[in-house]
N, C-alpha and C positions, 0 to 999 in steps of 0.2 A: 504494500500500500504506500502510495506517495505521501511523504510528509510535507505539510504546507504551512507556510508562515505568511499571514496577510497584512498588508500595509495600506492605509489610505493616506495619500499625500494631498492634503487639502490646503486651502488658504489659511485655515485656522484650526479646525477641530481634528488634528492628527490623531490617529489611533491605530493600534496593532492588535492582532488576534492570532493565537496559535491553536485554537480549538478548545481552549480551557479558560485562559486569562484574557479578558478584554482590557487592554491598556489604553485608557482614555487619558491622553497626555496632560490635559488641563488639570486633572486631579492631583498631579504630582508637581507640575510647575507652579500651581496655585494661581494661575492667571486664567480668567475666563476666556475661552477661545484662544488660549495661549497668548493673550495680549494683555498688557497692563490695564487696569480698570479705567474705563472711559476713553481708552485709546481708539481712534477711528479704525474700523476694521480693515480697510483697504489701504490705509497709509501706514508707514513705519513697519509693514509686515516683514520685510526682509531682515532688518536689523534685529527685531524682537525674536523672530522665529529662529534665526541662526544661533542666538544666544540661549533662549529659553528651551527650545525643543531640540536638545542636542542629540537625542536618540534617533532622529529621523533625518539623516543626511548621507552624503556620499560615503563617508568613511564607515558609517554604521553598516550600510549595505555591503560594501566591499569586504569588511571584516566578517560579516555574516557568511558570505559565500566562500571565504577561506576555510571555514570550519565545517561546512556541511554541503551536501548535494541536494538539500531540500528545494522545493519550488517556492519562489517568492511570488505570491499572488498580489497584485496591486491594482489600484485605481487612483484617479486624481481629479482635482478640480483645476480648471483653467488657472494657471499661475502657480499652483501648488507643486507642480512637477519639477520646478527649477532646481530643487536641492539634489535630485538624483539624475538630472537630465543627461549628464555626461556618461553614465554607465548603462542607461536603459537603451535597448535597440531603437534606432531612429524610426524604423518602419511601424513602431507602435502608434505613431501619430497619424498614420494613414488608415488605421483600423476603423471601420464603420460597421457596427452590428446591424443586422436586419431582423434578428430574432433574439429572444431572451437568452437562449443558451449558446449563442455564438461567443467565441473567445479568440484571443491571440495567445500563442504559446511558442516560445523559442528560447533555447539555451537556459532552461529553468526559470524563465520569466513568463508568468501567466498574467494576462491583462484583460480586464473587461471595462466597459464604459461606466462612468460615474452613475448614470441612471439605471444601468443593468444591476449594479450593486444594490442600490436602494430596492429595486423591484424584487431581486432574489431574496433579500433579507425578509421582506414582507411575505412573499409567497411561500417559501419553504417553512417558515414558522407558523403559517396559518393552518397547516394541515389539510387545506383544500386539495382535492385531486385536480381541479382545474379552476381558473379564476381570471377575471379581468384584473389588471394591475395598473395603477396610476402612480408614476414616479414624477413628482412635481417639486421643483426646487428653484431657488433664485438664480443659480448658475451651476453648470456642470463642466464637462469637458467639450462636448459637441452639442449638447441639448440643454434646454431649460425645463421642458416638460415632455414626457413621452407616455404613451398608453400601449400596453400589451394586451391583446385579446386572448381568449381562452386557448387559442392555438399558438400562442407565444409570438405572434407577429408584432413588430414594432411600428407604431404609428407616431410620427413626430408632430407634436402640438406646440413646439417652441414659439412659433410666430403667432399662434392664436392664443396661447395661454402663458405669457411671461409674467404670471401673477406674482411669483416670488420676487422677481426683479422689481415689480411695481411696489410691492410692500416694502422692500428694502429701501427704495428711493424715497417713498413717502415717510417712512420711519426716520430716515436721515433728515429730510426736509423739516419735520416737526420736532426735531431736537433730541431724538432717541438714539441716533446713530444707525448705521446700516445693518446692525445686528439686533435692533430693538423692535422688531415687528411684534413680538409678544407683548411689549409694553403698549404699542399702538392699539393692539387688539383689546387690551384692557379698557380702552376708552370707548369701544363700540357701544356698550350698554348705556353710555351717557349721551349719545348723539341722536340726531334725527336725519332723515333723508334730505339730501341737497342735490338738486338738479345741476347746480353749478359744478360741484365736484364730480358728479357722474359724467358730465360732458367733458370735463378736464381729463378724466381717466380714458375716455374713448379717444380723445385727441392724442394723448400720450402714446397709446398703443398703436395708433395709426402712423406714428413717427418712428425714427430709428431706435432700436433697443441695443444700447451699448453700455459698457461698464464705466465709461468716462463720466465725469461730473456733467450734469445736465444744467447749464446756466439758465435756460429758459424756465426751469422749475422755480427759480427764485421769484418769478412774477405771479405765481399762484398765491391767491389770497389765503391767509391763515387766520382769519378772524374767528373761526370756530373749528378747532382741531377735533373736537368730539364729533361734529357732523361729518368731517372728512373721514374719520375712522368708521363711523356707521355706514357711510355711503360706499367706502372701499370694500367693506364686508359684503354689502349687497351686490356690488359690482362683481366681486369674486364669485359669489354663488350663481349669479346670472350667467357669467361666462362658463362656469362649470356645466350648468344645465345646457347651454347652447352647444358646447363643443365635446363634452365627455359623455353626457347621457345618450346621445345617438349612437355611440360606439359600443354600447352594452352588448355582450355576447353570451352572458350566463348570469346566474343569480348571485355569484360571489364576486366580491371586490376586495383587493388588497391595496393599501395606500402607504407610500413612504416618500421621503424627501422633506426638506425643511418646511414646506408649506403644509405638510401633514400635521404640524403642530397647531393648525387652525381648527380648534374644536367645533366652532359653528359649522364649518364646511363639512367636517366629518359626520356630524349628526345629520346634516341634510342628506348625505349619501345613504343613510339607513332607510330613508323614505323611498329610495329608488332601487336599492339592492336588498335582497333577503338577508345576506350575510356580509358584514363589513369588518375587515380585520386590519388593525394597525399594530405593529410591534412597538416595544418600548423606546428604542433608540432610533427614531424615524429620520433624524437629521444626519448631517455628515459625520457626527460622532459615532454612528453605527455602521459606517461604510466598510470597515475592516471585517465586520461580521458577515455582511453579504458577499464580500469578495471571497472570503474563506469558503463560505457555503457553496458558491458557484464552482470554485475550483475542486472542492471535495466531491461535488456531485458529478462533474464532468470527467475528472481524472480517476476517481476512486469508486464511482457509481454509488456514492453514499449520501443519504439525506441527513445532513447534520442540523439538529435543532439547537439553537443557542439558548443558554440559560438567561433568565431575567437578571439574576444576581451573579455576575461573572467577574467581579473584582477580586481582590486579595482577601485572605482570611487573617485576622489579627487577634493575638491574645492580649487580654487586659485583666489585671487583678485590682479591684478597688478595695475600699474599706468596708463597705456594707453590702452583703450578699442579698440579691433579690430572691425572696422566698416564694412570692406569688405575684401575679399581675394585679391583684386587688388593690394593693397599696398605691401603685402608679395610677391605676384607673381612678381611685378615690382622690388622689392629688389633682388630677385633671378636672374631675367633677367639682372640686373645691376652688377651681380657678387658676391652678398652676399651669405653667407652660413648660413642656418637657422636650428636651433633646433626646432623640431615640436613635441609638447606634447599635446595629445588629449584624453580625456575620459579614458576608461579602457585600460590597456595594453594588447597586443596581446600574445597569447600562442605561444611558440616556440622560436627559436633562431634567427629568421629573423624579422626585423622591417617591418611591413606591413602597416604603415601609422599612427599609434598612438604614437609611440616612435621612431621618425625618424630624421635623418639629411638629409636635402634636399638641392640640388644645381643644377646649370645649366649644363645639359649634353652636351651642345655645346662647353664648354671650354676644350681645349686640355690639359691644365695644371691642371685640377681640381682634378684628381686622386692624383697627387703628393702633391697638396696643402692640401687636406684632410688627406692623410696618414701622412704627416709631421707635420702639425700644429694642428690637431684635434685628429685623431685616434692614432697617434704615433705607427704605425705598419709597417710591411714590405712593401717596395715600389712596389713590384711586384703584390700585391693583388688588384684585380679589384673591381669596384662598379657596382651596378645593376640599371637598369632603371625601373621606374614605369610609365606605359603608359596607356592612356585611352583605354579601351577595344575595342572601335569601330575603333581604328586606328592601332592596333598592327601589323596587316598583311602588312601595308604599310612600316614598318621598320624592321620587323623580319620574318625570314623564318621558320615558324612553323604553325601547322594546328589547334591549339586550344588554348584558353586562359590559362593563368598560374597565378591564383590569389594569390598563396602563394610562389612565387619566387622559384619554385621548378625545373625549367628546364633551361638548357643552350642551346641557339639556335644561329643560324647564323644571323648576322646583315646585312641588305640589303642596308644600306645607309652610307655615310660618314659624315652625318650632326650631329652625336652625338658621337664624339670621346671620350668624358668623361666617357661614359658607355660602350665603345667597348673595349674588351680585345685584347691582342696582336694577338690572333688567329682568330680575327674577330667574336667573339661570345659575348653574353651577357646573364646573368641570369635574365630573364625578370619577372616582376610582372605586371599583367593586373589589372585594377580597373574599376568598374562601380559604379553608384550612390547607388545601394543597398548595396554593400560591404562596402563602406566607402565614404559617401557623402561629408564630409568636404575635404578629400584629393582629391576627384574627382573635386570638384569646384575649388580648388587651381590650379590643373593642367590645368583645362579648361581656367582659367584666364591667366596662363602662355602661353597657346596655342594661345590665342587671341593676346597677346603681341608679341610673337616670331614666331608663325607658327609651333612650335614644341610641340606635344601633350604628353610630358613626362617630368619627372624630374629625376635627380639622387637621389636614395634613399638608405641610409645605416643606420645601427642601431645606435641609440642615446646612445653612450657609449665611454669610453676611458679606456682601460685596466681593465674593470670590466663588470659585466652583464649589459644588457640594463637597462636604468634608469627606475625606478618604480614610484617614488613620485615626486611631484614638487620640493622638496628639492634636490633630486638627480639631476634633470634637471638643477636647478640653479647652483649647485656646478660644474657640468660638463661644463656648459656655461661659468662660471667665469674662469676656468683653461684651456680652450682651445681657439682656434682661431675662434670659432663661432662668427658670426657678429650679429645675431638676435635670440631671443628666443620667441616662441609663445607657451603659456600655455593656452589651451582651447580658451577663447575669449580675451586673454590679450597679449600684446606685451611688451617684456622686452628688453631694450637696454643697451649697455655698456656705 
């Protein structure tokens, strides 16, 4: 069996995968997207990445091949290939896939396109025998958006749906930076429809789609950013319905790529497809996973399913041993905010229960408290609920579980104001015993105490990537308003 090592050479979210350990580089450099906090995503990248991301460069690849005959499977984002361009075969850049399972293979280099990687990761983890696949991103290597039908044919939608590109530019224009689309999406619930902005978006997509700064965007009126956000979300869904819906070839849909973090869009797809699947690391941070899976399938005829929790394991011994989940659940019910660190870290940009900040969703003030005393971020940004899978339909208007916090749905109750956005929605996460038994048991104890089968769940961080090590967790605990820290089976108090 061929041994594979996968690398994603991207503009920012570099990562590697060997079939077991998902090395998300930002977790170790401690810079979000491997860039210093608030640095512009597409400026300064050469200097910063050469210094901070020292494991992904020419010397690393050269040294790797001196020691092994393994296959190096890789993909890249336009611009991200520069670090290894001198040793990668030049005809890689001529490769153009026509189907999902096409690939380039020469001299132990295995290469697939950026969007093939996204699509493979979503499809193979879905368990579907066949599926439509939407890989939709701001930028790739040759595409921005592609659709694969159930026969794996590639349909290029880059000119019709450069939605990720538009979100990135509007995010930058409104002061959130080119990687701040999730922040702009947080304003959607505060806005109203604007024909002015809708017409602007139509005009923009009729013009050139380039990575360079767009000086004419400076003439766009920004008198109501909330309305811009709301209208951009409507524009996104309208374009999806126009260009993607007619391509439907079966009842299943898989989605990946940076735009797949748009929970409003993902929920809309559940009204058109019977089954919709999104993996946890849908953005570029998950590309090494999809690249590995593609190579393993084609070279070894093996379907490799990635783990949600694929980070490292850490030992930690504290002062006070956790004897049961009741004490932690009671602390949360009493208004305490808990840092929750368990086992291996999750893949992706959303805390799914191993690197989480947990709180009481019944508290009306909890959003402001966490935003101001812990996360130190914009006060309009909402928090998500993690709910026991057997109870989600009692509280949320949606038709299927959402284990990876990937869909924004309507809230059916007024009992959980702490996780209900201003537009009466929530980006839900459902959990069962098999997915995360420790988190499940903690929520179950909270349910016994309060009658509410959910907690507020947000990523364990403050102005940096999600904490990776116990030391990261302790440092964040000490410098924020967290009341309690649980690391594996130990409780740490201030």
